[in-house]
C-alpha positions as CSV (number, residue, x, y, z in Angstrom):
1,M,-63.1,62.4,-75.1
2,A,-65.9,61.6,-72.8
3,G,-67.2,57.8,-73.5
4,S,-63.5,56.8,-75.0
5,S,-63.0,52.9,-74.9
6,G,-59.7,51.2,-74.3
7,G,-59.0,51.4,-70.1
8,A,-57.1,55.0,-71.0
9,T,-58.4,57.7,-68.0
10,S,-59.5,61.3,-68.9
11,D,-57.1,62.7,-69.9
12,G,-54.9,60.6,-71.8
13,R,-53.3,57.9,-69.7
14,K,-53.6,54.4,-69.5
15,K,-54.8,52.4,-66.6
16,A,-53.0,49.8,-65.3
17,R,-54.5,46.6,-65.1
18,I,-53.2,43.6,-63.3
19,E,-53.3,40.2,-65.8
20,I,-54.1,37.2,-63.6
21,I,-54.0,34.3,-66.9
22,P,-50.2,34.8,-67.6
23,L,-50.1,34.8,-63.5
24,I,-52.3,31.6,-62.9
25,D,-49.8,29.8,-66.2
26,V,-46.1,31.0,-64.5
27,I,-47.2,29.2,-60.2
28,F,-49.1,26.7,-63.2
29,F,-45.6,25.3,-64.7
30,L,-43.6,26.3,-60.6
31,L,-46.0,23.4,-59.5
32,A,-45.6,21.3,-62.3
33,T,-41.6,21.7,-61.9
34,F,-41.9,21.7,-57.8
35,V,-43.9,18.1,-58.3
36,L,-41.3,16.9,-60.8
37,F,-38.8,17.7,-58.2
38,T,-39.8,16.2,-55.8
39,L,-40.6,12.8,-57.5
40,S,-37.2,12.5,-58.5
41,L,-35.9,12.6,-55.1
42,N,-36.8,9.2,-54.2
43,K,-34.8,7.5,-57.3
44,S,-33.9,4.3,-56.6
45,N,-30.0,2.7,-56.8
46,G,-31.2,-0.3,-58.3
47,V,-31.7,-1.8,-61.4
48,T,-34.4,-0.2,-63.4
49,G,-37.5,-2.3,-64.8
50,I,-37.7,-3.7,-60.2
51,S,-41.5,-3.8,-59.3
52,L,-41.2,-3.5,-56.2
53,P,-43.2,-5.5,-53.3
54,S,-46.0,-2.4,-51.0
55,S,-45.8,-2.1,-47.9
56,D,-47.6,-0.1,-44.8
57,S,-44.5,0.1,-43.0
58,S,-42.3,2.2,-45.8
59,E,-40.1,5.2,-44.4
60,P,-38.6,7.0,-46.4
61,R,-35.0,6.1,-47.1
62,D,-31.5,8.0,-47.4
63,P,-28.9,6.5,-50.2
64,A,-25.9,8.0,-48.3
65,G,-23.4,5.0,-47.3
66,T,-26.1,2.4,-48.9
67,V,-25.2,-0.5,-51.7
68,T,-28.5,-1.0,-53.4
69,I,-28.8,-4.8,-54.5
70,S,-31.2,-5.8,-57.3
71,V,-32.6,-9.6,-57.0
72,T,-34.4,-10.3,-60.4
73,D,-37.4,-11.4,-60.6
74,A,-35.6,-14.1,-62.9
75,G,-33.3,-14.7,-60.0
76,T,-30.5,-12.1,-61.2
77,I,-28.5,-10.2,-58.9
78,A,-26.9,-6.3,-59.5
79,W,-24.8,-4.7,-57.3
80,N,-26.5,-1.2,-57.3
81,K,-26.6,-0.9,-61.7
82,D,-24.3,-4.0,-62.6
83,Y,-25.6,-7.5,-62.9
84,I,-23.4,-9.6,-61.7
85,S,-22.8,-13.6,-60.5
86,L,-22.7,-15.0,-57.9
87,A,-19.0,-15.1,-57.3
88,E,-18.4,-11.9,-57.6
89,F,-21.3,-10.8,-55.2
90,I,-19.3,-12.2,-52.6
91,D,-16.5,-10.6,-53.4
92,R,-17.8,-7.3,-54.0
93,L,-19.9,-7.8,-50.3
94,R,-16.3,-8.5,-48.7
95,A,-14.7,-5.6,-50.1
96,Y,-17.8,-3.4,-49.2
97,K,-17.2,-4.7,-45.6
98,A,-13.4,-3.7,-45.7
99,A,-13.8,0.0,-47.3
100,E,-16.6,0.6,-45.8
101,P,-17.9,-0.9,-42.0
102,E,-19.8,0.5,-40.7
103,G,-21.9,0.4,-44.6
104,R,-25.1,-0.6,-45.2
105,I,-27.1,-2.8,-47.8
106,L,-31.0,-2.2,-49.4
107,I,-31.9,-5.0,-51.1
108,N,-34.9,-4.3,-53.8
109,G,-36.1,-6.6,-54.9
110,D,-39.4,-7.8,-57.2
111,E,-42.2,-8.4,-56.2
112,A,-41.5,-12.1,-58.4
113,A,-38.6,-13.0,-57.3
114,L,-38.6,-15.8,-55.3
115,F,-37.7,-15.1,-51.7
116,N,-35.0,-17.5,-52.5
117,A,-32.6,-15.4,-53.9
118,A,-33.4,-12.7,-51.6
119,L,-32.1,-14.7,-48.4
120,Y,-29.2,-16.0,-49.9
121,V,-28.2,-12.2,-50.3
122,F,-30.2,-11.3,-46.6
123,D,-27.5,-14.5,-45.5
124,E,-24.2,-13.3,-47.6
125,A,-25.2,-9.7,-46.5
126,R,-24.9,-11.2,-42.5
127,K,-21.9,-13.8,-42.8
128,A,-19.6,-10.5,-44.6
129,G,-20.5,-8.7,-40.9
130,F,-23.3,-6.5,-42.2
131,Q,-25.7,-5.3,-39.5
132,R,-28.0,-2.7,-41.1
133,I,-29.6,-4.8,-44.0
134,F,-33.1,-3.4,-45.4
135,I,-35.7,-4.4,-48.0
136,E,-36.8,-2.2,-50.0
137,T,-40.7,-1.7,-51.0
138,K,-42.9,1.3,-52.1
139,V,-46.1,2.8,-50.1
140,R,-49.1,0.5,-50.4
141,A,-52.0,2.4,-51.7
142,Q,-55.2,3.8,-50.1
143,G,-57.6,1.3,-49.5
144,R,-55.5,-1.7,-50.2
């Protein structure tokens, strides 16, 4: 069988080959899965549609023990993902302080929201006795 092709050896056995194309496909699939999983880790507990302001000093947050209060560009307030009235906001704030004395408040405000609305949320949280109040931002893109 001299001169035969197809990867067979002279004694008729096939030679083992490593196919690199399927290996590359698997590696890209794992990479894409890892990237998508990593992006989903930093989900906000606030309402959707909020465009967070940018900051150079943004840090990842730990959502455990935190209530997210969203201030929309229309001036409405949401407790985590529930839109609430101002009176209900005060009631929930007091109930949360009673349940979690060391709880944290995360203000998630739209960059087009009025500063006065965010200041109201901050002020009421301080009046309720919260000392750990944070403002959620996104990392500013380089060169801006």
